[in-house]
Backbone bond lengths (Angstrom), bond angles and torsions (degrees), N, CA, C in turn:
res aa  C-N    CA-C-N  psi(-1)  N-CA   C-N-CA  omega(-1)  CA-C   N-CA-C  phi
1 M - - - 1.495 - - 1.530 109.62 -
2 Q 1.309 115.33 133.24 1.475 119.81 179.06 1.524 109.88 -71.99
3 A 1.328 114.11 134.44 1.467 119.61 -179.83 1.522 109.49 -64.39
4 P 1.312 119.09 138.74 1.484 121.20 177.29 1.521 111.43 -64.99
5 T 1.305 114.84 145.47 1.475 120.25 177.29 1.522 109.25 -110.63
6 T 1.307 114.21 153.40 1.477 120.59 -179.19 1.506 108.40 -120.61
7 H 1.308 116.48 127.63 1.484 119.92 178.15 1.522 108.42 -88.59
8 V 1.319 115.19 125.67 1.438 121.48 176.40 1.485 109.58 -94.36
9 P 1.346 120.88 118.98 1.457 122.01 179.36 1.516 112.40 -53.43
10 T 1.327 115.31 141.60 1.456 119.32 -175.00 1.533 113.81 -54.46
11 Q 1.318 116.93 -43.06 1.465 119.79 -177.75 1.518 111.75 -66.80
12 V 1.346 116.90 -32.11 1.449 120.06 175.52 1.537 109.98 -68.37
13 R 1.343 115.47 -44.65 1.466 119.47 178.76 1.508 111.68 -60.20
14 L 1.334 117.29 -39.58 1.434 120.90 -178.99 1.546 110.88 -65.25
15 R 1.309 116.33 -43.18 1.474 119.84 177.93 1.544 110.01 -61.42
16 L 1.307 116.78 -42.09 1.454 120.45 177.01 1.549 110.18 -63.88
17 A 1.316 115.78 -41.08 1.470 121.00 -178.72 1.535 110.18 -61.67
18 H 1.347 117.03 -41.39 1.437 118.90 177.79 1.527 110.23 -62.83
19 G 1.329 118.25 -39.91 1.432 121.11 175.89 1.499 112.05 -60.22
20 V 1.330 117.47 -40.64 1.465 122.42 178.63 1.537 109.88 -64.49
21 L 1.340 115.78 -45.17 1.456 120.25 179.66 1.544 110.90 -61.71
22 E 1.326 116.17 -38.15 1.459 119.46 179.46 1.574 109.33 -66.20
23 H 1.338 114.44 -40.03 1.455 118.52 177.12 1.507 111.77 -60.40
24 H 1.374 117.24 -45.52 1.451 119.60 177.03 1.521 111.46 -59.27
25 A 1.343 116.05 -42.63 1.464 120.04 -179.06 1.529 111.40 -62.20
26 R 1.293 117.16 -48.91 1.468 120.48 -179.72 1.504 112.11 -60.87
27 S 1.349 115.90 -41.91 1.461 118.92 -179.73 1.523 111.84 -62.91
28 A 1.348 116.64 -28.81 1.437 121.77 -179.17 1.549 112.58 -94.27
29 G 1.306 117.23 -3.11 1.446 120.96 179.94 1.523 112.12 75.33
30 V 1.345 114.97 33.12 1.489 119.97 -175.09 1.547 109.30 -109.76
31 E 1.322 114.94 141.26 1.481 120.89 174.00 1.539 108.93 -99.35
32 L 1.324 113.91 130.87 1.470 116.40 177.99 1.555 107.48 -144.07
33 L 1.325 114.22 153.56 1.447 123.33 174.95 1.514 109.93 -108.12
34 H 1.316 117.01 132.15 1.452 121.78 177.45 1.526 108.33 -89.60
35 V 1.333 116.77 123.48 1.461 120.52 -171.20 1.531 109.87 -128.40
36 K 1.354 113.68 153.18 1.458 124.03 175.29 1.533 111.20 60.33
37 G 1.299 116.69 -174.95 1.434 123.19 174.80 1.546 113.44 53.31
38 V 1.323 115.21 -134.99 1.441 119.57 -177.95 1.522 113.63 -70.34
39 A 1.340 116.64 -9.66 1.465 120.98 178.61 1.530 111.58 -88.06
40 L 1.326 118.95 0.17 1.451 119.26 -178.55 1.530 113.02 -72.26
41 H 1.335 115.10 151.41 1.458 120.74 172.25 1.495 109.90 -57.85
42 P 1.329 120.50 140.54 1.476 122.57 -178.40 1.533 112.94 -54.01
43 Q 1.325 119.49 -34.14 1.467 122.06 177.68 1.508 112.89 -61.16
44 L 1.332 114.75 -31.31 1.472 119.81 -176.74 1.536 111.86 -94.46
45 A 1.317 116.19 -23.38 1.450 120.69 -176.33 1.524 114.42 -83.20
46 E 1.352 115.63 -29.56 1.478 120.63 -176.26 1.542 111.11 -58.75
47 G 1.320 115.84 122.09 1.467 122.17 177.13 1.533 112.91 84.03
48 R 1.322 118.41 0.43 1.448 120.48 -178.86 1.549 109.46 -85.32
49 R 1.270 115.58 142.90 1.474 119.71 176.36 1.539 108.35 -61.22
50 R 1.299 115.05 134.90 1.482 119.10 -173.53 1.473 113.90 -71.09
51 S 1.348 114.46 144.19 1.462 121.25 178.97 1.520 109.18 -82.09
52 T 1.310 114.68 163.34 1.469 121.59 179.26 1.519 112.49 -120.60
53 D 1.356 117.31 3.43 1.453 118.59 179.14 1.540 108.65 -146.42
54 C 1.309 117.10 -178.77 1.437 123.47 -178.84 1.535 108.85 -108.89
55 D 1.324 115.12 151.82 1.471 120.62 173.55 1.504 108.33 -134.38
56 V 1.360 114.96 133.37 1.445 120.75 176.11 1.521 108.20 -134.08
57 L 1.326 114.50 144.06 1.497 121.79 176.21 1.522 106.43 -110.17
58 V 1.320 116.91 119.13 1.457 124.15 -174.09 1.533 109.51 -101.62
59 R 1.346 116.47 141.82 1.474 119.44 171.73 1.517 107.24 -52.18
60 P 1.340 118.07 122.41 1.486 118.96 -169.24 1.508 114.91 -54.13
61 A 1.317 118.55 -39.96 1.464 120.00 -178.30 1.522 113.12 -66.48
62 Q 1.352 116.81 -15.09 1.461 120.07 -177.07 1.524 112.40 -105.66
63 V 1.294 117.42 4.58 1.483 120.79 -179.08 1.539 112.35 -56.22
64 P 1.371 120.27 -48.71 1.458 119.32 -179.06 1.538 111.98 -59.08
65 V 1.325 117.16 -37.78 1.458 119.80 179.71 1.530 110.48 -65.28
66 F 1.340 115.18 -42.61 1.462 118.20 -178.00 1.513 112.90 -67.93
67 T 1.336 117.38 -43.49 1.457 120.08 -179.41 1.538 110.53 -65.45
68 A 1.330 117.85 -36.08 1.441 120.72 175.72 1.530 111.16 -63.49
69 A 1.334 115.82 -39.44 1.485 120.54 177.88 1.516 110.62 -64.04
70 L 1.361 118.13 -40.03 1.426 120.95 177.94 1.552 110.72 -63.16
71 A 1.305 115.89 -46.21 1.453 119.88 179.37 1.515 111.18 -59.56
72 A 1.297 118.53 -38.46 1.463 123.08 179.21 1.512 112.26 -67.15
73 E 1.349 116.22 -23.66 1.470 122.12 -176.97 1.518 111.98 -99.82
74 G 1.311 117.27 12.13 1.461 119.10 174.74 1.511 117.32 92.68
75 W 1.342 116.26 11.60 1.454 119.67 177.06 1.525 109.46 -87.81
76 E 1.328 117.35 124.89 1.437 121.85 -178.40 1.564 109.73 -92.45
77 Q 1.308 115.65 133.21 1.483 119.18 178.86 1.536 107.95 -80.42
78 I 1.359 113.57 125.66 1.457 121.75 -179.89 1.511 113.37 -96.04
79 T 1.318 115.59 -43.73 1.474 122.35 177.03 1.494 109.44 -131.21
80 T 1.335 116.78 155.56 1.452 123.00 -179.32 1.521 110.68 -101.17
81 F 1.321 116.02 163.79 1.471 121.26 176.37 1.536 109.37 -61.33
82 A 1.315 116.52 -41.73 1.496 121.05 -174.09 1.493 112.84 -63.21
83 H 1.349 117.96 -30.68 1.427 121.08 -171.96 1.536 114.18 -119.47
84 G 1.358 115.86 6.63 1.441 118.54 -176.00 1.550 114.73 -69.46
85 S 1.352 114.07 -39.17 1.493 120.19 -178.66 1.513 108.59 -161.88
86 V 1.356 115.59 177.89 1.441 119.13 177.88 1.540 110.78 -66.76
87 F 1.346 115.98 -20.94 1.449 119.47 179.34 1.513 113.51 -88.30
88 M 1.339 117.12 -10.27 1.482 122.78 -177.77 1.515 110.88 49.15
89 H 1.342 116.05 44.08 1.445 119.88 -169.35 1.511 115.64 -101.54
90 A 1.365 118.08 -17.29 1.456 119.25 -172.72 1.489 111.63 -147.22
91 A 1.315 115.89 152.79 1.459 124.17 174.25 1.532 107.26 -123.04
92 T 1.301 116.57 144.92 1.458 122.99 -176.63 1.534 109.95 -102.28
93 F 1.329 116.91 134.01 1.482 122.31 177.04 1.543 107.27 -125.57
94 H 1.324 113.24 149.40 1.514 117.70 179.66 1.505 109.02 -131.74
95 H 1.370 113.98 140.28 1.447 121.24 175.27 1.516 107.11 -124.14
96 T 1.370 116.12 139.76 1.437 118.21 -174.74 1.533 114.03 -65.55
97 V 1.336 117.21 -21.42 1.450 122.02 177.51 1.538 112.34 -98.03
98 W 1.310 117.08 -45.10 1.480 120.93 -169.81 1.502 114.16 -95.25
99 G 1.320 117.74 -10.41 1.487 119.35 177.57 1.500 112.94 91.35
100 T 1.322 116.81 -143.49 1.445 123.65 -167.90 1.526 111.75 -114.79
101 V 1.336 115.94 140.16 1.466 120.58 174.00 1.493 108.56 -131.55
102 D 1.341 116.29 136.85 1.465 122.85 170.64 1.547 105.91 -94.94
103 V 1.320 114.93 116.18 1.472 121.10 179.27 1.536 107.46 -93.69
104 H 1.330 117.26 112.56 1.448 120.62 -177.83 1.551 109.18 -95.66
105 R 1.353 115.20 131.29 1.438 119.57 170.72 1.538 109.87 -97.19
106 S 1.299 115.26 -10.35 1.470 123.12 173.08 1.507 106.51 -158.20
107 F 1.352 115.80 169.86 1.468 120.91 177.02 1.491 108.82 -120.41
108 P 1.324 119.20 117.29 1.486 121.60 -177.94 1.511 111.24 -48.73
109 G 1.345 114.14 127.66 1.477 119.35 -177.09 1.489 112.41 102.40
110 L 1.355 115.89 -28.79 1.471 121.98 176.58 1.524 110.24 -114.42
111 D 1.337 116.24 32.90 1.439 120.87 -170.00 1.546 113.44 -111.78
112 R 1.331 115.13 18.20 1.484 118.41 173.32 1.513 110.35 -61.82
113 D 1.328 116.70 -42.75 1.455 123.68 173.15 1.532 107.14 -142.58
114 P 1.335 118.05 88.17 1.493 119.80 -172.27 1.533 112.42 -56.58
115 G 1.307 118.28 -38.71 1.443 121.11 179.83 1.533 112.62 -61.91
116 A 1.326 114.93 -45.17 1.471 119.83 179.99 1.508 110.56 -68.65
117 S 1.331 117.06 -39.15 1.492 120.01 178.66 1.523 110.60 -61.91
118 F 1.351 114.96 -44.60 1.482 117.17 -179.66 1.548 109.42 -62.64
119 A 1.333 115.39 -42.68 1.465 118.11 -177.73 1.510 111.84 -60.38
120 Q 1.333 116.84 -39.73 1.455 120.77 -178.42 1.542 109.58 -68.79
121 L 1.317 116.91 -41.93 1.470 121.00 178.16 1.527 110.49 -65.64
122 W 1.352 115.54 -38.59 1.455 120.08 -178.24 1.515 111.57 -69.27
123 D 1.313 116.81 -38.60 1.468 119.92 -176.69 1.518 112.59 -57.11
124 G 1.335 116.08 -37.20 1.452 118.02 -178.93 1.517 115.16 -104.28
125 H 1.337 115.65 19.05 1.489 117.03 -173.40 1.522 113.43 -69.48
126 E 1.318 112.31 158.83 1.451 120.86 177.19 1.552 108.05 -117.45
127 E 1.325 117.42 -176.74 1.459 118.72 -179.77 1.540 107.89 -125.59
128 M 1.341 113.53 148.40 1.424 122.65 176.91 1.534 108.46 -135.16
129 L 1.304 117.82 137.78 1.457 120.23 179.92 1.516 108.76 -81.03
130 L 1.290 116.75 117.17 1.469 122.99 178.88 1.496 109.93 -127.90
131 G 1.300 117.12 118.55 1.469 119.67 -177.08 1.519 111.97 61.53
132 G 1.325 117.44 31.68 1.446 122.66 179.87 1.530 113.76 75.49
133 V 1.330 118.42 10.93 1.461 122.90 -178.43 1.525 109.45 -121.24
134 P 1.338 118.07 128.36 1.468 119.17 173.87 1.531 111.74 -65.33
135 C 1.340 114.89 119.10 1.491 121.91 -176.06 1.507 111.15 -116.33
136 A 1.291 118.21 136.64 1.447 123.34 178.16 1.542 109.85 -69.61
137 V 1.317 118.75 131.45 1.440 125.78 175.13 1.505 109.16 -132.99
138 P 1.337 118.42 149.94 1.500 116.62 175.52 1.510 110.19 -64.30
139 A 1.346 114.82 157.38 1.463 121.00 176.89 1.530 107.96 -65.84
140 L 1.326 115.87 171.49 1.475 121.62 -171.31 1.516 110.87 -61.39
141 R 1.352 119.77 -46.71 1.465 119.80 -176.48 1.526 111.57 -65.37
142 P 1.314 119.25 -45.13 1.475 117.78 174.91 1.539 112.15 -61.53
143 Q 1.336 117.64 -33.99 1.442 118.62 177.35 1.542 109.56 -63.56
144 R 1.321 117.59 -41.08 1.453 118.50 176.09 1.533 111.37 -58.48
145 L 1.334 116.48 -43.90 1.452 118.88 -179.42 1.526 110.75 -63.86
146 L 1.329 117.93 -41.64 1.452 119.63 179.54 1.511 110.84 -60.48
147 L 1.325 116.06 -43.21 1.488 116.73 178.53 1.512 112.73 -65.68
148 L 1.323 117.78 -38.92 1.465 120.35 179.60 1.514 112.15 -66.94
149 V 1.318 116.63 -42.14 1.464 120.43 178.32 1.530 109.33 -65.01
150 H 1.338 116.45 -39.14 1.465 120.27 177.62 1.555 110.61 -66.35
151 A 1.341 114.99 -36.52 1.466 119.05 179.93 1.530 111.94 -62.89
152 A 1.330 117.59 -24.56 1.464 121.16 -179.33 1.535 111.25 -64.91
153 R 1.349 116.24 -22.04 1.448 118.54 -178.17 1.538 112.35 -127.87
154 D 1.319 117.83 13.39 1.463 122.26 -174.15 1.528 111.78 -94.08
155 A 1.333 115.70 118.16 1.465 118.89 178.67 1.520 109.61 -110.61
156 T 1.359 119.53 15.90 1.429 122.07 -174.97 1.516 114.74 -94.50
157 G 1.299 118.50 -7.39 1.469 118.70 178.27 1.492 117.15 114.11
158 H 1.343 116.55 -12.25 1.465 121.32 176.66 1.502 113.21 -73.92
159 A 1.346 117.71 -27.27 1.415 121.82 -165.44 1.512 114.91 -57.97
160 R 1.318 117.05 -42.71 1.476 119.69 -178.71 1.522 111.67 -62.50
161 H 1.342 115.87 -44.20 1.458 119.12 178.45 1.516 111.52 -64.44
162 D 1.351 115.79 -44.33 1.481 119.94 -176.30 1.512 110.63 -65.15
163 L 1.315 118.21 -39.30 1.436 121.53 177.62 1.531 110.37 -64.20
164 D 1.297 116.63 -38.80 1.480 121.09 -178.29 1.536 110.79 -65.59
165 V 1.342 117.06 -53.66 1.461 120.96 -172.61 1.535 111.57 -76.19
166 S 1.363 117.73 -25.98 1.446 119.86 -174.81 1.531 113.83 -98.22
167 W 1.337 115.81 -15.15 1.460 118.85 -175.91 1.545 113.59 -134.35
168 T 1.303 116.40 -57.58 1.439 120.34 -173.47 1.504 112.99 -62.03
169 R 1.317 117.33 -39.20 1.495 121.36 -175.65 1.526 112.51 -83.85
170 V 1.329 119.24 -13.04 1.443 118.49 -176.70 1.539 108.86 -88.42
171 D 1.333 115.52 159.55 1.477 117.28 -178.21 1.520 112.00 -81.30
172 A 1.294 115.48 174.41 1.475 121.87 -173.92 1.532 112.28 -61.45
173 S 1.355 115.50 -38.66 1.440 118.50 -178.85 1.535 111.67 -65.56
174 E 1.341 116.06 -36.73 1.460 119.28 178.15 1.516 110.40 -70.40
175 Q 1.344 117.47 -37.74 1.444 119.97 176.21 1.542 110.42 -60.97
176 E 1.331 116.77 -39.92 1.482 119.00 178.45 1.512 110.45 -64.26
177 R 1.323 118.65 -36.94 1.476 121.66 179.27 1.515 110.39 -68.97
178 I 1.332 116.13 -36.24 1.496 118.69 175.87 1.517 110.35 -65.21
179 D 1.350 115.87 -43.89 1.454 119.54 175.83 1.529 111.91 -56.94
180 A 1.328 115.59 -43.90 1.456 120.37 -179.40 1.522 111.08 -62.90
181 L 1.309 116.44 -41.98 1.472 119.91 177.77 1.524 111.22 -65.38
182 A 1.320 116.97 -37.91 1.456 121.07 177.81 1.509 111.69 -63.39
183 R 1.353 116.15 -39.47 1.465 119.26 177.24 1.491 110.09 -64.52
184 D 1.347 118.92 -42.79 1.450 123.30 178.88 1.527 111.24 -57.47
185 L 1.347 117.41 -39.73 1.433 122.12 -172.74 1.530 113.05 -98.82
186 G 1.352 117.50 4.66 1.449 120.63 177.38 1.507 111.14 74.17
187 A 1.337 120.42 27.54 1.441 123.27 -175.54 1.497 114.05 -111.63
188 L 1.346 118.25 18.10 1.441 119.88 -174.92 1.539 112.78 -68.87
189 V 1.306 118.95 -31.99 1.466 121.53 -179.42 1.541 111.91 -62.37
190 P 1.318 119.07 -56.59 1.490 117.66 178.85 1.523 112.74 -65.36
191 L 1.347 116.19 -34.30 1.466 117.10 178.18 1.500 111.18 -63.20
192 A 1.348 118.30 -45.03 1.427 121.94 178.51 1.514 113.60 -59.97
193 I 1.328 115.51 -40.47 1.461 121.30 179.42 1.514 111.32 -68.20
194 A 1.323 116.66 -40.98 1.471 120.31 -178.88 1.515 112.16 -68.42
195 T 1.330 116.64 -32.67 1.469 121.30 -177.45 1.545 113.03 -95.92
196 G 1.302 117.82 14.03 1.464 121.07 172.85 1.500 113.40 73.67
197 R 1.357 117.08 33.05 1.477 119.55 178.32 1.556 108.50 -126.78
198 P 1.316 117.11 59.71 1.469 119.06 -173.65 1.524 113.46 -60.33
199 E 1.338 118.99 -22.37 1.467 120.63 177.17 1.547 112.25 -59.75
200 L 1.333 115.87 -30.37 1.473 119.19 179.23 1.526 111.82 -75.32
201 A 1.326 116.78 -17.91 1.475 120.36 -179.93 1.540 110.92 -90.79
202 R 1.310 117.89 -11.49 1.443 119.10 -171.39 1.520 112.26 -62.18
203 G 1.330 115.77 124.84 1.438 121.76 179.50 1.536 114.14 83.83
204 G 1.321 116.43 -1.61 1.461 120.78 -178.58 1.508 111.47 -82.07
205 P 1.352 117.30 164.77 1.460 121.18 -178.25 1.524 110.68 -63.11
206 G 1.323 116.46 130.58 1.470 122.07 178.01 1.498 113.88 72.07
207 E 1.344 118.31 19.92 1.457 119.68 -175.56 1.541 111.71 -57.24
208 H 1.329 116.89 -46.51 1.461 119.57 -175.13 1.528 111.43 -71.98
209 L 1.353 117.17 -36.34 1.451 119.43 178.93 1.511 109.54 -65.27
210 W 1.346 119.11 -47.25 1.452 120.80 -179.61 1.521 112.10 -63.81
211 T 1.305 116.25 -35.65 1.471 119.50 178.37 1.519 110.00 -66.37
212 A 1.328 117.85 -40.65 1.449 121.91 178.18 1.541 111.37 -66.17
213 L 1.334 117.35 -43.69 1.437 120.85 179.91 1.528 111.34 -62.83
214 H 1.346 113.95 -40.33 1.469 118.91 -177.76 1.550 109.77 -66.20
215 A 1.326 114.87 -30.32 1.500 119.66 179.10 1.520 111.31 -86.60
216 N 1.363 117.09 4.65 1.471 121.10 179.70 1.538 109.95 60.12
217 A 1.279 117.44 42.99 1.472 122.06 179.69 1.489 111.35 -65.67
218 D 1.349 117.45 152.91 1.446 121.34 179.24 1.512 109.07 -77.88
219 A 1.322 118.12 178.72 1.475 122.86 -174.64 1.537 111.78 -57.92
220 R 1.351 115.55 -39.68 1.425 119.12 179.43 1.544 112.06 -65.19
221 G 1.308 115.25 -39.98 1.475 119.59 177.79 1.493 111.81 -64.67
222 V 1.326 116.05 -40.02 1.484 119.16 179.62 1.513 109.89 -66.97
223 R 1.345 119.14 -40.45 1.452 120.35 178.01 1.531 110.60 -63.11
224 A 1.304 117.58 -39.85 1.499 120.95 179.18 1.515 110.03 -64.34
225 A 1.339 116.36 -38.95 1.464 120.28 -179.65 1.514 110.82 -67.63
226 R 1.324 116.46 -41.60 1.485 119.24 177.00 1.508 111.44 -63.16
227 W 1.321 116.64 -37.28 1.484 121.59 177.44 1.508 110.86 -60.38
228 R 1.344 116.14 -42.70 1.450 120.24 179.31 1.532 113.37 -67.12
229 D 1.343 115.69 -31.40 1.435 119.91 179.80 1.504 112.84 -81.32
230 A 1.341 117.60 -19.76 1.465 121.44 -175.70 1.511 112.80 -63.66
231 H 1.329 114.77 144.97 1.481 120.81 179.31 1.524 108.15 -120.31
232 G 1.314 116.34 119.09 1.454 121.15 173.87 1.507 112.99 88.81
233 L 1.360 114.05 163.33 1.415 121.99 -175.76 1.543 112.10 -67.01
234 R 1.320 117.02 -40.62 1.471 120.21 -177.36 1.517 110.79 -60.89
235 E 1.303 118.80 -44.43 1.433 122.72 -179.34 1.553 112.77 -64.36
236 R 1.323 115.04 -37.51 1.455 119.07 179.31 1.511 111.44 -74.54
237 L 1.304 117.14 -33.83 1.484 119.86 174.55 1.504 110.99 -63.74
238 R 1.346 116.04 -39.36 1.448 121.97 179.83 1.564 108.44 -64.05
239 L 1.325 117.30 -38.23 1.470 119.70 178.96 1.517 110.78 -66.83
240 L 1.336 117.38 -39.31 1.461 119.95 178.04 1.524 111.52 -63.18
241 V 1.307 117.90 -43.84 1.445 121.56 178.78 1.519 108.30 -63.17
242 E 1.287 118.62 -42.96 1.451 123.33 -177.50 1.541 110.88 -64.33
243 A 1.329 116.95 -38.58 1.459 121.85 -179.40 1.516 111.39 -63.52
244 A 1.332 117.87 -32.76 1.464 120.56 -179.34 1.509 113.21 -86.06
245 R 1.328 117.79 -10.88 1.442 120.96 -175.48 1.549 111.06 -83.07
246 V 1.296 116.61 136.68 1.464 122.99 177.33 1.522 108.80 -76.84
247 N 1.342 114.90 136.57 1.456 120.49 177.80 1.519 106.27 -89.40
248 P 1.352 118.87 104.97 1.475 119.86 -176.07 1.528 112.73 -69.23
249 D 1.325 117.55 -26.68 1.438 120.55 179.53 1.562 110.47 -68.94
250 H 1.283 117.89 -47.65 1.439 121.15 177.87 1.547 111.91 -64.88
251 L 1.329 115.98 -38.12 1.460 120.06 178.89 1.520 110.22 -66.51
252 A 1.330 117.37 -38.12 1.457 120.37 177.88 1.487 112.30 -63.40
253 L 1.359 115.44 -40.59 1.461 119.38 179.01 1.520 110.88 -64.03
254 R 1.332 115.65 -37.97 1.470 120.83 179.36 1.553 111.28 -69.15
255 L 1.315 116.87 -41.73 1.436 120.66 -175.74 1.508 112.31 -82.33
256 G 1.344 116.64 -26.07 1.461 118.90 -176.50 1.508 114.06 90.52
257 H 1.376 116.44 2.63 1.454 122.52 177.13 1.513 108.52 -156.44
258 R 1.352 114.97 164.95 1.445 120.00 177.62 1.527 108.40 -65.97
259 P 1.346 118.49 128.81 1.491 120.30 -179.12 1.499 112.01 -68.80
260 D 1.337 115.29 142.86 1.464 119.33 171.01 1.525 110.16 -86.82
261 R 1.312 117.34 -178.61 1.458 121.29 -176.69 1.498 113.22 -61.56
262 A 1.361 115.51 -40.06 1.462 118.61 179.81 1.511 112.04 -64.43
263 E 1.299 116.92 -40.40 1.495 120.51 179.58 1.510 109.43 -68.65
264 L 1.324 119.96 -36.52 1.459 122.48 176.41 1.529 110.68 -63.33
265 R 1.375 115.62 -41.89 1.439 120.27 179.07 1.531 111.01 -62.51
266 R 1.333 116.97 -45.93 1.459 121.40 178.86 1.499 111.04 -59.55
267 E 1.318 117.84 -42.27 1.437 122.01 -179.07 1.535 109.89 -66.32
268 W 1.362 115.28 -39.30 1.484 117.79 178.82 1.496 112.12 -60.15
269 W 1.380 115.84 -45.72 1.450 119.10 178.08 1.516 112.87 -64.46
270 A 1.333 116.87 -36.88 1.432 120.71 177.48 1.519 111.27 -64.10
271 R 1.329 117.32 -41.41 1.456 120.72 176.31 1.541 110.45 -63.73
272 L 1.304 118.01 -39.63 1.440 121.59 -179.45 1.518 109.61 -65.32
273 R 1.339 118.78 -41.27 1.454 120.59 -179.11 1.533 109.16 -66.86
274 R 1.321 117.24 -39.91 1.460 120.31 178.22 1.523 112.22 -63.04
275 A 1.335 115.13 -32.63 1.479 120.04 -174.87 1.516 111.08 -78.15
276 L 1.358 117.26 -27.52 1.442 121.74 -176.27 1.540 108.78 -68.37
277 P 1.357 115.98 141.48 1.487 118.25 176.32 1.522 112.20 -66.37
278 R 1.325 115.32 141.25 1.446 119.51 -178.67 1.552 109.83 -86.93
279 R 1.323 114.77 144.94 1.490 118.42 179.26 1.541 110.45 -79.87
C-alpha cells in the first residue's frame, strides 16, 4: 500500500522556510532581514497576491558566509548575483523541501551604499514569528518604502496594490516621512517614479533606467536607458562589454541545464547577430 501524502499549503511552507533560513543565518553568525511575501506587515499584506518564494536581505559583508551556509545545507544556487538582474542585487537558491529564496545583497533603489542602507533598516527592525522562529523584519515605514521602490520596476501585478497600501491610503505627513527616508537611503528617484512624480526624479541617479523599467521596456530599451545614465568612458565601455556577454544563468533556465562551451558560443553569436543592424 502506498503511504499517504500530505500537501503543505504554500504559505505555510514559506513561513517554515523563512524559519529555516533564519536558523541557517544564526548558526553562521549572519544578520538578515526577511522582506516581502509572508514577512510583510499585516497592513501591507492584506489583499496582496500571494508570493511563491522567500526574500531575504543580508548584511552585505556577510553574504559570502550566508551563501556558503546555504550550500552546505543543500540549497542549490540557480542564478548568480552577477547575472541575476541589471542591478546585480540578488542570487536565487532552491531547496527540494523548502522551495526558492532570493538572497539579496542589496535592494534596488537603496543601493547607493548597501552597507549603510542595511544598517539603517536593521537599527529599527522589528520581529515577526515565521515558522515558529522570531525573524527580523524592517519596521512598517521602511517596508512601505521597499514596496514602493519595488513597484517602480514590478511588472508582475503587485505594483498597484503596493502603491495603494503604501502611498495612496496614507496621510500627507506619512508620505513626507517616506520621502525623507527615501532621501536618506538614496531612493528618491524610484520612489518618485512609482508615485507618479517624475519631476522629482529628473537629473537623479538612474533616472532613465528606472523610467524604462517602470514602463516595462524591453532589453534594448533598458540598455539604451543605462547608456543615457552612464557617466564617463569607463562606465560606457563596461556597458558595451556587458551587452555582448552571454548570461549563463538565463541560458541555463532556457535550456534546462548548465550550458557547455559550445552552447555558450552559439548563444554569443546569436546575440551578436541580433545586435547587428538589419539591412
